[in-house]
C-alpha positions, 0 to 999 in steps of 0.5 A: 621672341622679344620681351618687355621689362618694366622698371620703376624709375626714381621719380616713381614712373614706369619705364618699359624696356624691350629686350631680345637676342639679335636674329633670335639665336641663342648666341645672338647679342642682347639688344634693348630699347627703352621707352620712358619719355611718356606716361606709364601707359604710353611707355608700355604701349610704345614698348609693346608696339616696338616689340611687335616690330622687332618680332616682325623684323626677325629679331632685328632692329626695324628698318629705319629705326635709330636706337634712342631716337626712333624712326628717322626721315628717309635719306634725301629728306631736307632737314630744313623742310618744315614738317607737313600740317596734320590735315595735309599728311592726313590726306596723304595717309588716306589716299594711300590706303589700298583697302578702302572703298570709295565711300570710306575714303570720301568719309575719311577725307570729310572727317579731315575737313571737319577736323581742319575747322575744329577749334580746340580752346580757340586754336585750329589744332589740326592745321598745325604741323604734325610735330606740334600736336601733343598728348595734352592737345588730343586730350583737350580735343576729346574733352571739349569737342561737342560730339557724342563719345561714339563720334569722338571714338570714330575720329580718334581712330582716324587721327591715330592712323595719321600719327602712326603714318607720321611715325612711319614717315620719320616725322615723329618718334612716337604716336602722341595718341597712344593711351588717349582712346576712349574706353570701349566700354564707355563708347558702348554705354553711350550708344542709344538702346535699340527697341524693337516692336513686339509682334502685337505692336507691329500688327497694330502699326500695319493695321493703322498705317493706311489710315494714319494722317499727318 
């Protein structure tokens, strides 16, 4: 199986290198791909994701991956064609997911509609081309959007999926959302506590219910 080597660069940052033997054989030549363009957490997360792809591919380079560049656009794609807007690619992504119920699909499409009209520091961030949205933009959206942390986490999951789809389609080399998700511990803390009636309180509520007036 592939493994990850972490190295400290001259600037103090951490790069992550995925190493494996071609086809997993003892005599297979060593292969490697390095991730060093993002933050320390992003580099490690991207390396971990790439390692899983290498393992899934039988210790081979993932289909369509170019060393040092990532996934490339499918053959026949016009390089002069502008990349799609985030919301348009997002709709394509949601409509091609096979295991969504009609209700879930409708909800996700509604989320995309909300994002299309959401301004981030004066700009409609999610109507930009998918290649023009960066990690810093996602963080600004998370910081500024006036919604509960739980709601932000729900939307963040959908946005992550759209960017992952953009990587698969060859529009992006890496997912800019990696490392930006709200911590699950904070999300759980933000949920309101549920309080249940005691048996005595329930009996009182039932007894008073029929005579209660508005």
